[in-house]
C-alpha positions as a Python dict, from the first residue, in 0.01 Angstrom:
ca = {
    (1, 'M'): (0, 0, 0),
    (2, 'E'): (319, 203, 88),
    (3, 'F'): (457, 198, -262),
    (4, 'H'): (357, 38, -605),
    (5, 'D'): (647, -107, -787),
    (6, 'A'): (689, -119, -1158),
    (7, 'Q'): (1001, -231, -1357),
    (8, 'V'): (1188, -96, -1654),
    (9, 'R'): (1518, -203, -1819),
    (10, 'V'): (1740, 79, -1937),
    (11, 'R'): (1747, 86, -2317),
    (12, 'Y'): (2048, 181, -2502),
    (13, 'A'): (1852, 488, -2654),
    (14, 'E'): (1831, 623, -2300),
    (15, 'T'): (2196, 647, -2252),
    (16, 'D'): (2493, 854, -2347),
    (17, 'Q'): (2813, 706, -2509),
    (18, 'M'): (2935, 600, -2175),
    (19, 'G'): (2614, 397, -2103),
    (20, 'V'): (2487, 640, -1844),
    (21, 'V'): (2115, 729, -1852),
    (22, 'Y'): (2028, 1083, -1968),
    (23, 'Y'): (1868, 1285, -1679),
    (24, 'G'): (1540, 1356, -1856),
    (25, 'N'): (1450, 985, -1874),
    (26, 'Y'): (1388, 968, -1497),
    (27, 'F'): (1085, 1188, -1558),
    (28, 'V'): (960, 936, -1818),
    (29, 'W'): (1004, 669, -1567),
    (30, 'F'): (812, 859, -1297),
    (31, 'E'): (527, 864, -1548),
    (32, 'I'): (546, 494, -1591),
    (33, 'G'): (535, 449, -1217),
    (34, 'R'): (234, 679, -1183),
    (35, 'V'): (28, 524, -1468),
    (36, 'E'): (95, 168, -1327),
    (37, 'L'): (9, 273, -971),
    (38, 'M'): (-319, 417, -1093),
    (39, 'R'): (-388, 101, -1301),
    (40, 'A'): (-315, -116, -988),
    (41, 'L'): (-567, 83, -787),
    (42, 'G'): (-832, 48, -1049),
    (43, 'F'): (-808, 395, -1202),
    (44, 'E'): (-794, 421, -1586),
    (45, 'Y'): (-656, 753, -1702),
    (46, 'K'): (-845, 725, -2027),
    (47, 'L'): (-1186, 671, -1862),
    (48, 'M'): (-1107, 956, -1609),
    (49, 'E'): (-1052, 1188, -1899),
    (50, 'T'): (-1340, 1068, -2125),
    (51, 'E'): (-1610, 993, -1862),
    (52, 'D'): (-1523, 1222, -1570),
    (53, 'D'): (-1359, 1522, -1769),
    (54, 'C'): (-1075, 1477, -1518),
    (55, 'F'): (-719, 1546, -1661),
    (56, 'I'): (-414, 1521, -1424),
    (57, 'V'): (-187, 1793, -1543),
    (58, 'V'): (185, 1819, -1425),
    (59, 'A'): (228, 2157, -1241),
    (60, 'E'): (566, 2082, -1080),
    (61, 'A'): (833, 1808, -1097),
    (62, 'S'): (1151, 1748, -925),
    (63, 'C'): (1423, 1479, -913),
    (64, 'R'): (1727, 1423, -677),
    (65, 'Y'): (1986, 1218, -854),
    (66, 'R'): (2197, 1009, -624),
    (67, 'Q'): (2373, 750, -854),
    (68, 'S'): (2366, 686, -1220),
    (69, 'A'): (2159, 427, -1400),
    (70, 'K'): (2334, 243, -1676),
    (71, 'Y'): (2254, 55, -1991),
    (72, 'D'): (2072, -276, -1953),
    (73, 'E'): (2024, -249, -1572),
    (74, 'L'): (1672, -350, -1449),
    (75, 'L'): (1529, -73, -1243),
    (76, 'R'): (1238, -67, -994),
    (77, 'I'): (1017, 248, -995),
    (78, 'R'): (852, 279, -655),
    (79, 'T'): (545, 531, -660),
    (80, 'R'): (304, 642, -405),
    (81, 'I'): (37, 918, -369),
    (82, 'S'): (174, 1146, -98),
    (83, 'Q'): (-108, 1395, -97),
    (84, 'A'): (-444, 1430, -258),
    (85, 'G'): (-733, 1672, -259),
    (86, 'N'): (-1020, 1781, -485),
    (87, 'R'): (-784, 1962, -716),
    (88, 'V'): (-422, 1854, -648),
    (89, 'V'): (-254, 1523, -626),
    (90, 'K'): (113, 1473, -540),
    (91, 'Y'): (314, 1158, -618),
    (92, 'A'): (654, 1053, -457),
    (93, 'Y'): (904, 826, -642),
    (94, 'E'): (1207, 617, -574),
    (95, 'I'): (1410, 461, -848),
    (96, 'L'): (1622, 169, -743),
    (97, 'R'): (1858, -66, -912),
    (98, 'D'): (1679, -402, -890),
    (99, 'T'): (1981, -620, -839),
    (100, 'D'): (2116, -455, -521),
    (101, 'N'): (1844, -225, -410),
    (102, 'T'): (2071, 83, -457),
    (103, 'L'): (1873, 411, -452),
    (104, 'L'): (1946, 598, -771),
    (105, 'A'): (1698, 884, -752),
    (106, 'T'): (1396, 1030, -560),
    (107, 'G'): (1137, 1258, -699),
    (108, 'E'): (803, 1422, -664),
    (109, 'T'): (544, 1548, -903),
    (110, 'T'): (245, 1779, -834),
    (111, 'H'): (-54, 1762, -1054),
    (112, 'V'): (-350, 1988, -1083),
    (113, 'I'): (-685, 1838, -1183),
    (114, 'C'): (-821, 2010, -1490),
    (115, 'G'): (-1110, 1978, -1728),
    (116, 'K'): (-1091, 1946, -2113),
    (117, 'D'): (-1065, 2323, -2131),
    (118, 'G'): (-731, 2322, -1936),
    (119, 'R'): (-879, 2508, -1634),
    (120, 'P'): (-863, 2372, -1277),
    (121, 'N'): (-1152, 2154, -1200),
    (122, 'S'): (-1254, 1935, -909),
    (123, 'C'): (-1256, 1564, -976),
    (124, 'Q'): (-1584, 1369, -966),
    (125, 'K'): (-1661, 1297, -602),
    (126, 'N'): (-1568, 933, -637),
    (127, 'T'): (-1241, 986, -787),
    (128, 'A'): (-1143, 1264, -537),
    (129, 'R'): (-1263, 1040, -246),
    (130, 'S'): (-1064, 750, -367),
    (131, 'F'): (-748, 978, -392),
    (132, 'R'): (-799, 1094, -38),
    (133, 'A'): (-855, 734, 96),
    (134, 'L'): (-527, 624, -78),
    (135, 'T'): (-343, 908, 79),
    (136, 'A'): (-486, 834, 426),
    (137, 'L'): (-323, 484, 401),
    (138, 'T'): (24, 642, 382),
    (139, 'A'): (-37, 955, 591),
    (140, 'D'): (241, 858, 831),
    (141, 'R'): (500, 828, 551),
    (142, 'S'): (534, 1180, 413),
    (143, 'Q'): (877, 1104, 263),
    (144, 'P'): (1010, 813, 66),
    (145, 'R'): (1163, 573, 307),
    (146, 'H'): (1506, 591, 140),
    (147, 'A'): (1515, 976, 125),
}
């Protein structure tokens, strides 16, 4: 799987008076993409937290804005795991306008695996091994293809 796709429609509340999306909403969409990717791969955040004491905490986030998203547009959030280890997982994102595949934004988030106490912690072996296996599938694609 190169990317996992999720869709969102831009809501009025996410825009300014000109119908242009507020920049912070892209990070919300990155989270939607990340959660849906994990769900598609058979990971459930809630179970990772409750059963494995494995919390995925955002340590760094970036977004490169290319074009504006506007009210009522259908967007595609493309998400993949770009790097994974025992304590760090990186995700890469693309946000495209669904009707014409125009690239609107690219981004990346870096996450540190922590325990309930907020301290860095290694994932359970099965979870860490799964992250590394998923990363190996896309090892030759270190950048989003539209970047």
